[in-house]
BAMAR-424222 format. One line per field, with one value per residue (C-alpha): residue number from 1; z, y, x. Coordinates in nm, 4 decimals, decimal comma. Layout:
// BAMAR-424222
resi [NUM | ...]
up [Z | ...]
north [Y | ...]
east [X | ...]
***
This chain:
// BAMAR-424222
resi [1 | 2 | 3 | 4 | 5 | 6 | 7 | 8 | 9 | 10 | 11 | 12 | 13 | 14 | 15 | 16 | 17 | 18 | 19 | 20 | 21 | 22 | 23 | 24 | 25 | 26 | 27 | 28 | 29 | 30 | 31 | 32 | 33 | 34 | 35 | 36 | 37 | 38 | 39 | 40 | 41 | 42 | 43 | 44 | 45 | 46 | 47 | 48 | 49 | 50 | 51 | 52 | 53 | 54 | 55 | 56 | 57 | 58 | 59 | 60 | 61 | 62 | 63 | 64 | 65 | 66 | 67 | 68 | 69 | 70 | 71 | 72 | 73 | 74 | 75 | 76 | 77 | 78 | 79 | 80 | 81 | 82 | 83 | 84 | 85 | 86 | 87 | 88 | 89 | 90 | 91 | 92 | 93 | 94 | 95 | 96 | 97 | 98 | 99 | 100 | 101 | 102 | 103 | 104 | 105 | 106 | 107 | 108 | 109 | 110 | 111 | 112 | 113 | 114 | 115 | 116 | 117 | 118 | 119 | 120 | 121 | 122 | 123 | 124 | 125 | 126 | 127 | 128 | 129 | 130 | 131 | 132 | 133 | 134 | 135 | 136 | 137 | 138 | 139 | 140 | 141 | 142 | 143 | 144 | 145 | 146 | 147 | 148 | 149 | 150 | 151 | 152 | 153 | 154 | 155 | 156 | 157 | 158 | 159 | 160 | 161 | 162 | 163 | 164 | 165 | 166 | 167 | 168 | 169 | 170 | 171 | 172 | 173 | 174 | 175 | 176 | 177 | 178 | 179 | 180 | 181 | 182 | 183 | 184 | 185 | 186 | 187 | 188 | 189 | 190 | 191 | 192 | 193 | 194 | 195 | 196 | 197 | 198 | 199 | 200 | 201 | 202 | 203 | 204 | 205 | 206 | 207 | 208 | 209 | 210 | 211 | 212 | 213 | 214 | 215 | 216 | 217 | 218 | 219 | 220 | 221 | 222 | 223 | 224 | 225 | 226 | 227 | 228 | 229 | 230 | 231 | 232 | 233 | 234 | 235 | 236 | 237 | 238 | 239 | 240 | 241 | 242 | 243 | 244 | 245 | 246 | 247 | 248 | 249 | 250 | 251 | 252 | 253 | 254 | 255 | 256 | 257 | 258 | 259 | 260 | 261 | 262 | 263 | 264 | 265]
up [1,1097 | 0,9446 | 1,1598 | 0,9374 | 1,1864 | 1,1205 | 0,9834 | 1,2476 | 1,4888 | 1,4021 | 1,2693 | 1,6094 | 1,6340 | 1,2587 | 1,3664 | 1,6455 | 1,4112 | 1,1472 | 1,4229 | 1,5768 | 1,2394 | 1,1514 | 1,4494 | 1,3421 | 1,0497 | 1,1949 | 0,9674 | 1,3288 | 1,5763 | 1,7715 | 2,0224 | 1,8510 | 1,5118 | 1,6346 | 1,8266 | 1,5275 | 1,3005 | 1,5835 | 1,6047 | 1,2308 | 1,0590 | 0,7779 | 0,6068 | 0,6062 | 0,3571 | 0,0793 | 0,0983 | -0,0937 | -0,0424 | 0,1779 | 0,5059 | 0,4638 | 0,1780 | 0,3880 | 0,6756 | 0,5101 | 0,6238 | 0,2916 | 0,0072 | -0,1667 | -0,2952 | -0,6132 | -0,6080 | -0,9716 | -1,2807 | -1,6122 | -1,9444 | -2,0012 | -1,6534 | -1,5104 | -1,1500 | -1,0895 | -0,7156 | -0,4524 | -0,0918 | -0,0011 | 0,1890 | 0,5766 | 0,5450 | 0,3755 | 0,5407 | 0,8514 | 0,7379 | 0,6053 | 0,9215 | 1,1391 | 0,9008 | 0,9474 | 1,3050 | 1,3571 | 1,7168 | 1,8441 | 1,7635 | 1,4288 | 1,0716 | 0,8176 | 0,4458 | 0,2227 | -0,0940 | -0,2442 | -0,1074 | -0,0314 | 0,3175 | 0,4960 | 0,5156 | 0,6334 | 0,9150 | 1,0448 | 1,0324 | 1,2181 | 1,4975 | 1,5026 | 1,5269 | 1,7266 | 1,7973 | 1,8129 | 1,4698 | 1,1151 | 0,8634 | 0,4579 | 0,1827 | -0,1782 | -0,4654 | -0,8661 | -0,9184 | -0,8295 | -0,7782 | -0,5640 | -0,3637 | -0,2979 | -0,2373 | 0,0267 | 0,1727 | 0,2171 | 0,3825 | 0,6256 | 0,7418 | 0,7870 | 1,0336 | 1,2390 | 1,0740 | 0,9304 | 1,0507 | 0,7624 | 0,5351 | 0,1674 | -0,1422 | -0,5039 | -0,6724 | -0,8377 | -0,5853 | -0,7703 | -0,7161 | -0,2944 | -0,1533 | -0,2013 | 0,1216 | 0,3471 | 0,5234 | 0,6005 | 0,7288 | 0,9756 | 0,7438 | 0,4333 | 0,2926 | -0,0860 | -0,1475 | -0,4952 | -0,6687 | -0,7859 | -1,0348 | -0,8573 | -0,5717 | -0,6927 | -0,5325 | -0,3778 | -0,1530 | -0,0211 | 0,0552 | 0,2762 | 0,5055 | 0,7894 | 0,8803 | 1,0354 | 0,9186 | 0,7313 | 0,3704 | 0,2928 | -0,0682 | -0,2782 | -0,5292 | -0,8825 | -0,9053 | -1,1256 | -1,1918 | -0,8563 | -0,6266 | -0,2605 | 0,0098 | 0,1364 | 0,4530 | 0,3546 | 0,6400 | 0,5154 | 0,5880 | 0,5007 | 0,1481 | 0,0999 | 0,1651 | 0,3630 | 0,3186 | 0,6936 | 0,6070 | 0,2820 | 0,2553 | -0,1167 | -0,2014 | -0,5017 | -0,5572 | -0,8341 | -1,0212 | -1,0122 | -1,2106 | -1,3119 | -1,4004 | -1,2046 | -1,4391 | -1,6045 | -1,8245 | -1,8076 | -2,1540 | -2,2005 | -2,5063 | -2,6047 | -2,6357 | -2,8956 | -3,1792 | -3,0000 | -2,6591 | -2,3581 | -2,1863 | -2,2157 | -2,0688 | -1,8362 | -1,9550 | -1,6605 | -1,8797 | -2,1892 | -2,4976 | -2,4870 | -2,2941 | -2,1184 | -1,7667 | -1,5890 | -1,7641 | -1,5741 | -1,7032 | -1,6928 | -1,8522 | -2,1127 | -2,0470 | -1,6919 | -1,5137 | -1,2807 | -0,9080]
north [1,9789 | 1,7410 | 1,7564 | 1,6340 | 1,4921 | 1,5515 | 1,2526 | 1,3010 | 1,1695 | 0,8768 | 0,8402 | 0,6868 | 0,4132 | 0,3219 | 0,2669 | 0,0853 | -0,1501 | -0,1659 | -0,2684 | -0,5377 | -0,6853 | -0,6639 | -0,8502 | -1,1128 | -1,1290 | -1,1716 | -0,9096 | -0,7017 | -0,9142 | -0,6530 | -0,3579 | -0,1591 | -0,1748 | -0,1847 | 0,1413 | 0,2943 | 0,2242 | 0,2971 | 0,6249 | 0,7637 | 0,9139 | 0,7171 | 0,8994 | 1,2158 | 1,0817 | 0,9800 | 1,2939 | 1,2941 | 0,8835 | 0,7381 | 0,6426 | 0,3196 | 0,2994 | 0,4346 | 0,1787 | -0,1163 | -0,3707 | -0,4975 | -0,2116 | -0,0527 | 0,3172 | 0,4622 | 0,7730 | 0,8858 | 0,6806 | 0,6579 | 0,7900 | 0,3994 | 0,3688 | 0,1645 | 0,2721 | 0,4868 | 0,5232 | 0,4137 | 0,3624 | 0,0215 | -0,1835 | -0,1633 | -0,5399 | -0,5104 | -0,2443 | -0,3751 | -0,7120 | -0,5480 | -0,3334 | -0,6736 | -0,7694 | -0,4809 | -0,5316 | -0,1245 | 0,0034 | 0,3862 | 0,5782 | 0,3864 | 0,5758 | 0,4356 | 0,4502 | 0,4536 | 0,3804 | 0,5189 | 0,7940 | 0,8291 | 0,9952 | 0,7264 | 0,4774 | 0,7206 | 0,8518 | 0,5080 | 0,4102 | 0,8093 | 0,6754 | 0,3690 | 0,5696 | 0,8106 | 1,1459 | 1,0480 | 0,8283 | 0,9327 | 0,8653 | 0,9452 | 0,8978 | 0,9268 | 0,9090 | 0,9841 | 1,1631 | 1,5197 | 1,5315 | 1,2333 | 1,3982 | 1,7072 | 1,5237 | 1,3168 | 1,6483 | 1,8063 | 1,5470 | 1,5013 | 1,8560 | 1,8954 | 1,5609 | 1,6439 | 1,4844 | 1,7401 | 1,5594 | 1,3161 | 1,3510 | 1,3765 | 1,3284 | 1,3653 | 1,1313 | 0,7934 | 0,5405 | 0,2981 | 0,5388 | 0,4971 | 0,8497 | 1,1242 | 1,2425 | 1,0125 | 0,7326 | 0,3492 | 0,3448 | 0,0789 | 0,0043 | 0,0050 | -0,0523 | -0,0327 | 0,0124 | -0,0286 | -0,3629 | -0,4026 | -0,6353 | -0,6328 | -0,5369 | -0,2460 | -0,2842 | 0,1144 | -0,0276 | -0,2750 | -0,0290 | 0,1890 | -0,1295 | -0,2145 | -0,5646 | -0,6767 | -0,4218 | -0,5004 | -0,4702 | -0,5272 | -0,5294 | -0,6934 | -0,8723 | -1,0055 | -1,3567 | -1,6183 | -1,4009 | -1,3656 | -1,0617 | -1,1346 | -0,8749 | -1,0378 | -0,9563 | -0,9257 | -0,9152 | -0,7543 | -1,0189 | -0,9059 | -0,8385 | -1,0508 | -0,9839 | -1,3280 | -1,3530 | -1,4174 | -1,4272 | -1,3596 | -1,2507 | -1,3042 | -0,9144 | -0,6526 | -0,3566 | -0,0618 | -0,1255 | 0,0775 | 0,3666 | 0,5501 | 0,3387 | -0,0046 | -0,0162 | -0,3063 | -0,3818 | -0,7341 | -0,9073 | -1,1006 | -1,3361 | -1,5197 | -1,8577 | -2,0044 | -1,8135 | -1,5879 | -1,7212 | -1,5107 | -1,7302 | -1,6482 | -1,6443 | -1,3590 | -1,2930 | -1,1220 | -1,0887 | -1,2044 | -1,3582 | -1,5800 | -1,9262 | -1,7275 | -1,8079 | -1,6240 | -1,7009 | -1,7926 | -1,8854 | -1,6380 | -1,4817 | -1,2771 | -0,8896 | -0,9278 | -0,7119 | -0,7838 | -0,8132]
east [-3,7133 | -3,4426 | -3,1058 | -2,7938 | -2,5538 | -2,2171 | -1,9872 | -1,7515 | -2,0330 | -2,0106 | -1,6719 | -1,5225 | -1,8218 | -1,6975 | -1,3602 | -1,4012 | -1,6518 | -1,3736 | -1,1098 | -1,3199 | -1,4290 | -1,0460 | -0,9538 | -1,1855 | -1,0442 | -0,6933 | -0,5698 | -0,5290 | -0,3198 | -0,1755 | -0,2589 | -0,0618 | -0,2202 | -0,5092 | -0,4757 | -0,3444 | -0,6565 | -0,8861 | -0,7115 | -0,7029 | -1,0301 | -0,9950 | -1,2648 | -1,0950 | -0,8448 | -1,1688 | -1,3469 | -1,6765 | -1,7221 | -1,9629 | -1,8715 | -2,0047 | -1,7013 | -1,4758 | -1,4758 | -1,5490 | -1,2823 | -1,2169 | -1,2658 | -1,0332 | -1,1092 | -0,9625 | -0,8204 | -0,7499 | -0,7671 | -0,6238 | -0,7910 | -0,8737 | -1,0361 | -0,7275 | -0,6940 | -0,3237 | -0,3983 | -0,6121 | -0,6851 | -0,6330 | -0,8614 | -0,8083 | -0,7609 | -0,4354 | -0,3118 | -0,3908 | -0,1688 | 0,1281 | 0,1637 | 0,1719 | 0,4003 | 0,6254 | 0,5883 | 0,6954 | 0,7616 | 0,7912 | 1,1159 | 1,1751 | 1,2297 | 1,0093 | 0,9742 | 0,6334 | 0,6578 | 0,3695 | 0,1460 | -0,2229 | -0,1827 | -0,4053 | -0,1508 | 0,1209 | -0,0596 | -0,1290 | 0,2567 | 0,2857 | 0,0634 | 0,3088 | 0,6403 | 0,4931 | 0,6825 | 1,0237 | 1,0036 | 1,0121 | 0,7880 | 0,8918 | 0,6261 | 0,7429 | 0,5285 | 0,6012 | 0,2664 | 0,2328 | -0,1207 | -0,0977 | 0,1458 | -0,0075 | -0,3284 | -0,1772 | 0,0130 | -0,2715 | -0,4874 | -0,2471 | -0,1769 | -0,5722 | -0,5633 | -0,2964 | -0,0415 | 0,2186 | 0,4759 | 0,4983 | 0,7242 | 0,5956 | 0,8491 | 0,7894 | 1,0098 | 1,0455 | 1,1323 | 1,3011 | 1,6297 | 1,5726 | 1,4880 | 1,7883 | 1,9247 | 1,8149 | 2,0456 | 1,9101 | 1,5593 | 1,4082 | 1,1400 | 1,0416 | 0,6620 | 0,5946 | 0,1766 | 0,2193 | 0,2533 | 0,6248 | 0,7912 | 1,0870 | 1,2997 | 1,5430 | 1,9020 | 1,7928 | 1,5564 | 1,8152 | 2,0893 | 1,8353 | 1,7993 | 2,0272 | 2,0850 | 1,7978 | 1,5779 | 1,2423 | 1,1282 | 0,7238 | 0,6524 | 0,3470 | 0,5485 | 0,4087 | 0,4837 | 0,3557 | 0,0433 | -0,0581 | 0,0746 | 0,2173 | 0,2600 | 0,6401 | 0,8151 | 1,1753 | 1,4599 | 1,7958 | 2,0705 | 2,3926 | 2,4131 | 2,0793 | 1,6838 | 1,5431 | 1,1692 | 0,9784 | 0,5882 | 0,3981 | 0,0148 | -0,1797 | -0,2576 | -0,3655 | -0,2421 | -0,2254 | 0,1281 | 0,4578 | 0,4908 | 0,8152 | 1,1376 | 1,0097 | 0,6717 | 0,6360 | 0,2898 | 0,1360 | 0,0484 | -0,2592 | -0,2232 | -0,5820 | -0,5645 | -0,7958 | -1,0101 | -1,2716 | -1,2075 | -1,2298 | -0,9328 | -0,5523 | -0,2009 | -0,1164 | 0,2438 | 0,4286 | 0,7492 | 0,9290 | 0,7977 | 0,4474 | 0,5357 | 0,8370 | 0,9179 | 0,6042 | 0,2804 | -0,0409 | -0,3444 | -0,6803 | -1,0057 | -0,8469 | -0,9348 | -0,9430 | -0,7263 | -0,4539 | -0,5221]
***
């Protein structure tokens, strides 16, 4: 008789192996992030996916697509999630806002802030917030607050946060994000600049934001008021090369060469 083992039997070993790989890749550099990644059952946030996909260190898992097949929401790779958490330098007791809900990253943040901290996760898509809430409750992270709304305008009813982590590609930093940070606090945001997305860590300094680190990254684009559509302008008749236009008219201030028809990173 064949015995089918429960995926939970394999989960601790797979988490440990993923942490080891992420350490080798220098995505994890601190014990606090290693403990969080080694604790949260990542596969529980992508039910129906093979364990190998859930625990692949450098693989994102698409959660939702639009009618044309473009990704609207995804579970980012453990590699970039770990990098951003290291950039954030989250400590116990902090108040952290996550912009873009998926569940897993919020659970990691909940591990980092501990029982005395606060985690708020906001998303514009009711289907995504419902899914994130269900996954968090099923894995014991019901203390994470899930908010449905457009993060372009901040989070109503909340004052400043110690950290804001944006988990979708942005074209700018809305003023609302700045004003929900106190001086010395930190914003981690994937910004699309000249055709390349960089996860940039900013620290609030008076009225300004000062960058303290950056890493190359790739994310699904922002939705709502902060949404921006990148265009590809073909070069030459019948050619497969073109210019990606971040904003303005072709030949404006933000263009990057690339192969026409290839989606943004």
